[in-house]
C-alpha positions as CSV (number, residue, x, y, z in Angstrom):
1,M,89.8,66.1,100.0
2,K,91.5,68.6,102.4
3,I,95.0,70.2,102.5
4,T,96.6,68.9,105.8
5,R,100.1,70.2,105.5
6,I,102.2,72.8,103.7
7,T,105.9,72.3,103.6
8,L,108.5,74.8,102.4
9,W,112.1,74.4,101.1
10,Q,114.5,77.1,100.2
11,L,117.3,76.5,97.6
12,D,119.9,78.7,96.4
13,L,120.2,78.4,92.6
14,P,123.7,79.7,91.3
15,L,123.7,80.6,87.6
16,T,126.3,78.7,85.4
17,E,127.7,82.4,84.4
18,P,126.8,85.8,85.4
19,Y,123.9,87.3,83.4
20,W,123.4,90.9,82.4
21,L,120.2,92.6,81.2
22,S,118.6,96.1,80.8
23,G,121.6,97.5,78.9
24,G,124.0,95.9,81.7
25,R,122.5,97.8,84.6
26,L,121.1,94.7,86.2
27,R,123.5,91.8,87.0
28,F,122.2,88.3,88.2
29,E,124.5,85.4,89.7
30,R,122.1,83.5,92.0
31,L,118.6,82.9,92.4
32,D,116.6,82.4,95.6
33,S,114.0,79.6,95.0
34,T,111.1,78.4,97.3
35,F,109.7,74.8,96.9
36,V,106.3,74.1,98.2
37,R,104.5,70.7,98.9
38,L,100.8,70.5,99.7
39,D,99.9,67.2,101.4
40,T,96.1,66.1,101.6
41,D,94.0,63.6,103.5
42,A,93.5,61.8,100.2
43,G,97.4,60.9,99.9
44,L,97.9,63.1,97.1
45,S,100.7,65.7,97.2
46,G,101.2,68.6,94.8
47,W,104.5,70.6,94.1
48,G,105.0,74.3,93.3
49,E,107.9,76.5,92.8
50,G,108.2,80.3,93.5
51,C,111.4,81.8,92.1
52,P,111.9,85.6,91.4
53,W,114.6,86.5,89.0
54,G,116.6,88.2,91.7
55,H,115.1,91.2,93.5
56,T,115.7,93.9,90.9
57,Y,113.8,92.7,88.1
58,L,110.3,92.9,89.4
59,P,108.6,93.8,92.7
60,A,109.4,90.3,94.2
61,H,112.2,88.9,96.2
62,G,112.9,85.3,97.6
63,P,112.3,85.9,101.3
64,G,108.8,87.4,100.3
65,V,107.8,84.3,98.9
66,R,108.3,82.4,102.2
67,A,106.9,85.3,104.4
68,G,103.7,85.4,102.1
69,I,103.3,81.6,102.3
70,A,103.4,81.8,106.1
71,T,100.6,84.4,106.0
72,L,98.5,82.4,103.4
73,A,99.0,79.0,105.1
74,P,96.2,79.2,107.8
75,A,93.6,80.4,105.3
76,L,94.5,77.2,103.0
77,L,94.8,74.4,105.6
78,G,91.6,72.4,105.5
79,Q,90.5,73.6,102.1
80,D,90.1,71.5,98.9
81,P,93.1,72.1,96.6
82,R,91.0,71.1,93.6
83,S,88.7,74.2,94.0
84,L,91.0,76.4,92.3
85,E,89.0,79.7,91.9
86,H,88.0,79.3,95.6
87,I,91.5,78.9,96.6
88,N,92.5,81.9,94.8
89,R,89.7,84.1,96.3
90,L,90.8,82.9,99.7
91,M,94.3,84.0,99.1
92,D,93.3,87.2,97.7
93,V,91.3,87.9,101.0
94,A,94.0,86.6,103.4
95,L,96.8,88.6,101.6
96,P,95.9,91.2,99.1
97,G,98.5,91.7,96.3
98,H,101.9,89.8,96.5
99,P,100.9,87.5,93.7
100,Y,104.4,85.9,93.5
101,A,103.9,84.5,96.9
102,K,100.7,82.9,95.8
103,S,102.0,81.4,92.5
104,P,103.6,78.3,94.0
105,L,100.6,77.4,96.2
106,D,98.3,77.7,93.1
107,M,101.0,75.5,91.1
108,A,100.7,72.7,93.7
109,C,96.9,72.8,93.7
110,W,96.8,72.4,90.0
111,D,99.3,69.4,90.5
112,I,96.9,67.7,92.9
113,L,93.9,68.4,90.6
114,G,95.7,66.8,87.6
115,Q,96.6,63.7,89.8
116,A,93.1,63.5,91.2
117,T,91.4,63.7,87.7
118,G,94.2,61.4,86.1
119,L,95.1,64.2,83.5
120,P,98.2,66.1,82.8
121,L,98.0,69.9,83.1
122,W,98.2,70.5,79.3
123,Q,94.8,68.6,78.9
124,L,93.2,70.4,81.9
125,F,94.3,73.8,80.2
126,G,92.5,72.8,77.0
127,G,95.1,71.2,75.1
128,A,94.4,68.3,72.7
129,E,98.0,66.6,72.8
130,A,101.3,67.1,74.5
131,T,102.5,69.6,72.0
132,A,106.2,70.3,71.6
133,V,106.8,74.1,72.2
134,P,109.6,76.0,70.6
135,V,112.2,77.3,73.4
136,N,114.0,80.4,73.0
137,S,117.5,81.1,74.2
138,S,118.3,84.2,76.4
139,I,121.3,86.2,75.3
140,S,122.9,88.2,77.9
141,T,123.9,91.9,77.1
142,G,127.2,92.5,75.5
143,T,129.2,93.8,72.5
144,P,127.6,92.7,69.2
145,D,130.3,90.2,68.7
146,E,129.9,88.8,72.2
147,M,126.0,88.4,71.7
148,L,126.5,86.8,68.3
149,A,128.8,84.2,69.7
150,L,126.2,83.4,72.3
151,I,123.6,83.1,69.8
152,R,125.8,80.6,67.8
153,R,126.4,78.7,71.1
154,A,122.6,78.5,71.5
155,A,122.0,77.5,67.9
156,D,124.3,74.4,68.5
157,K,122.1,73.3,71.4
158,G,119.1,73.3,68.9
159,Y,117.7,76.9,69.8
160,R,116.2,78.6,66.7
161,V,114.5,81.5,68.6
162,H,116.5,84.0,70.6
163,S,115.9,86.8,73.2
164,A,118.7,89.3,72.9
165,K,119.1,91.6,75.9
166,V,119.8,95.4,74.5
167,G,119.0,98.8,75.9
168,G,120.9,101.2,77.8
169,S,122.3,104.9,77.6
170,D,124.2,104.6,74.2
171,P,121.7,104.6,71.4
172,A,124.6,104.1,69.0
173,L,125.7,101.0,70.6
174,D,122.1,99.5,70.6
175,I,121.8,100.4,67.0
176,A,125.0,98.4,66.3
177,R,123.9,95.4,68.5
178,I,120.3,95.2,66.7
179,E,121.8,95.6,63.1
180,A,124.7,93.1,63.7
181,I,122.4,90.4,65.4
182,S,119.7,90.7,62.7
183,A,122.3,90.5,60.0
184,G,124.2,87.7,61.6
185,L,121.4,85.4,62.6
186,P,121.5,81.8,61.2
187,E,119.2,81.2,58.5
188,G,115.7,80.4,59.7
189,H,116.2,81.8,63.1
190,R,114.2,84.5,64.8
191,V,115.0,87.0,67.4
192,T,113.4,89.4,70.0
193,F,115.3,92.3,71.3
194,D,114.5,92.5,75.0
195,V,115.1,96.0,76.3
196,N,114.0,95.1,79.9
197,R,112.5,98.7,80.3
198,A,115.9,100.5,80.1
199,W,115.1,103.2,77.4
200,Q,113.4,106.4,77.8
201,P,110.7,106.9,75.1
202,A,112.9,109.3,73.0
203,T,115.7,106.7,73.0
204,A,113.4,104.0,71.9
205,I,112.0,106.0,69.0
206,E,115.5,107.1,68.0
207,V,117.0,103.5,68.0
208,L,113.9,101.8,66.6
209,N,113.4,104.3,63.7
210,S,117.2,104.0,63.0
211,V,117.3,100.3,62.3
212,R,116.5,98.4,59.5
213,A,115.3,95.3,61.6
214,R,111.7,94.8,62.1
215,D,111.9,92.0,64.7
216,W,110.0,92.1,68.0
217,V,111.1,94.6,70.6
218,E,110.1,93.7,74.1
219,Q,109.4,96.1,77.0
220,P,111.1,99.3,75.6
221,C,110.3,101.5,78.5
222,E,109.4,101.4,82.1
223,T,105.6,101.9,82.1
224,L,102.6,101.1,80.0
225,D,102.0,104.7,79.1
226,Q,105.6,104.9,77.8
227,C,105.5,101.8,75.9
228,A,102.2,102.8,74.3
229,H,103.7,106.1,73.2
230,V,106.6,104.3,71.6
231,A,104.3,101.6,70.0
232,A,102.5,104.3,68.0
233,R,105.6,105.8,66.6
234,V,107.8,102.8,65.4
235,A,107.1,100.0,62.9
236,N,108.5,97.0,65.1
237,P,106.0,94.9,66.7
238,I,105.9,95.5,70.6
239,M,106.1,92.8,73.1
240,L,105.1,93.9,76.7
241,D,106.2,92.1,79.9
242,E,107.3,93.9,83.1
243,C,104.6,96.4,83.1
244,L,101.7,93.8,83.2
245,H,101.1,92.7,86.9
246,M,97.4,92.0,86.7
247,M,94.5,91.3,84.3
248,Q,93.6,95.1,84.3
249,D,97.1,95.9,83.0
250,H,96.5,93.5,80.1
251,L,92.9,95.0,79.4
252,D,94.5,98.5,79.5
253,A,97.4,97.4,77.2
254,W,94.8,96.0,74.8
255,K,92.5,98.9,74.9
256,R,95.4,101.4,74.2
257,G,96.8,99.2,71.3
258,A,100.1,99.2,73.3
259,C,101.4,95.9,71.9
260,E,101.0,93.0,69.5
261,G,102.0,90.4,72.2
262,V,102.7,89.9,75.7
263,K,104.8,87.6,78.2
264,V,102.6,85.5,80.2
265,K,104.5,84.4,83.4
266,P,102.7,82.5,86.1
267,N,104.9,83.8,89.0
268,R,104.3,87.4,88.2
269,L,100.5,86.8,87.8
270,G,99.9,84.9,90.8
271,G,100.0,81.3,89.4
272,L,98.6,79.2,86.6
273,T,95.0,80.2,87.3
274,R,95.5,83.6,86.6
275,A,98.2,83.0,83.8
276,R,95.5,80.8,82.0
277,Q,92.9,83.6,82.2
278,V,95.5,86.2,80.8
279,R,96.5,83.4,78.0
280,D,92.6,83.2,77.2
281,L,92.3,87.1,76.9
282,G,95.4,86.9,74.5
283,V,93.8,84.5,72.3
284,S,90.5,86.3,72.1
285,V,92.3,89.7,71.0
286,G,94.8,88.2,68.8
287,W,97.9,88.6,70.6
288,Q,100.9,86.4,70.3
289,M,102.5,85.2,73.5
290,H,105.6,83.9,75.1
291,I,104.4,81.7,78.1
292,E,107.1,81.2,80.3
293,D,107.9,81.6,84.1
294,V,110.1,84.5,85.8
295,G,112.9,81.9,87.0
296,G,113.3,78.5,88.5
297,T,114.1,75.0,88.0
298,A,112.6,72.5,85.7
299,L,109.5,72.4,88.1
300,A,108.5,76.0,87.3
301,D,109.6,75.6,83.7
302,T,107.3,72.7,83.1
303,A,104.3,74.1,84.8
304,A,104.7,76.9,82.2
305,I,105.2,74.8,79.3
306,H,101.9,72.8,80.1
307,L,100.2,75.9,79.6
308,A,102.2,77.0,76.5
309,A,101.4,73.6,75.0
310,S,97.7,74.1,75.3
311,T,97.8,77.5,73.6
312,P,96.6,77.7,69.9
313,E,99.8,77.7,67.7
314,A,98.9,81.0,66.1
315,N,99.0,82.7,69.4
316,R,101.9,80.8,70.8
317,L,105.7,82.0,70.4
318,A,108.6,80.4,72.0
319,S,109.1,79.6,75.7
320,W,112.2,80.3,77.9
321,L,113.6,77.5,80.2
322,C,115.4,79.1,83.1
323,H,116.7,75.8,84.4
324,Y,119.4,75.9,81.6
325,H,121.2,78.9,83.3
326,L,121.4,77.1,86.6
327,S,124.2,74.8,88.0
328,I,121.9,72.8,90.3
329,D,119.1,70.5,89.1
330,P,116.8,69.2,91.8
331,A,114.7,67.2,89.4
332,P,117.3,65.6,87.2
333,G,115.7,64.0,83.9
334,Q,112.3,65.2,84.9
335,G,109.7,67.6,83.0
336,A,110.1,69.8,80.0
337,R,113.7,69.7,78.6
338,N,115.2,71.3,75.5
339,A,115.5,68.6,72.8
340,Q,116.7,70.4,69.6
341,G,114.8,73.7,70.3
342,Y,111.6,72.2,71.6
343,A,110.2,71.3,75.0
344,T,107.4,68.9,75.5
345,P,105.3,68.7,78.7
346,P,104.8,65.4,80.5
347,S,101.6,63.3,79.9
348,V,101.5,61.8,83.5
349,P,98.8,63.1,85.7
350,G,99.4,66.3,87.1
351,L,102.5,68.5,86.6
352,G,104.9,65.6,86.3
353,V,107.9,66.7,88.4
354,V,108.8,65.7,91.8
355,P,112.0,67.2,93.2
356,D,114.6,65.3,94.6
357,S,114.5,65.4,98.6
358,D,118.2,65.0,99.0
359,T,119.0,68.1,96.9
360,L,116.1,70.3,98.6
361,G,117.4,69.2,102.1
362,D,115.7,70.1,105.3
363,P,112.4,72.1,105.2
364,V,112.5,75.8,106.3
365,A,108.8,75.7,107.6
366,I,105.9,73.1,108.0
367,F,102.3,74.3,108.5
368,E,99.8,71.7,109.7
369,S,96.2,71.7,110.6
């Protein structure tokens, strides 16, 4: 089996309402997503999606996905998409770095491998069944009352786990947010306070040693060194996210005892192949993990839910579904969707999502052998 064609589409994804994080210093209204279809000489086609969360969240941006794929395409045409490790080595030689550009290609190869073997991705990733994965809401930064109102709205949709965005230059306001949200959570619900690297270490230590809440705190500071400094001085369990770009970062975090858990995001790591490797490391060292993608439609969300569903329950926390923040759905009714706070991956061979061609429109690029 050989890759004969690589086709790209670009789609703007407006959010249903503006979204603030990192203490309100980052605002998002629209995402730039790239869809990829790999066609083969065996008649199988695989789909992937690369959708950075804007261009201020991580060192990634929408046009960079398409530019990277244009560079990578000549190295992949004529290759067997089922040879995932080989495909990833070829991409690393053709274009060092730029993992976010490689992720949709890797995802599409996994889709083809699943179809070729007749197995869903959750089974290829080691799962025994299509496990229903808890999904968490994502609560935009605001006043304590505004954030509690958003949590109540999410609870009405079945969410029982929440990611509340805090952080900024006002420690007193962050203390008020954390205390109010912890006290006002509906019974049986859980929350992670996601700082999105907005605090300086001194602010993180001041805030976390002032609150009674002992909930998860995610990415309190910019760097791994800063987060490790904070982790050694607070009682809250620490989750790392934005400072983890490759396997070595995860190894360094484990060696330093910098966290009790991590976010595993295929688009940031370079695809499902690398995300699965990090997931397996997390299981071996006893981390708890949120497995979700950086952004995108039900296509990207479903790929991540396949990996999450195959992860041991003891190591698996909730996953986020970006597509619930979008006003466009190019794969209506398909893939992993929120059903009373849980999302279940499809059990058809492969990824199980095929975008609607009318919604995608005309391709922006086609590469052929």
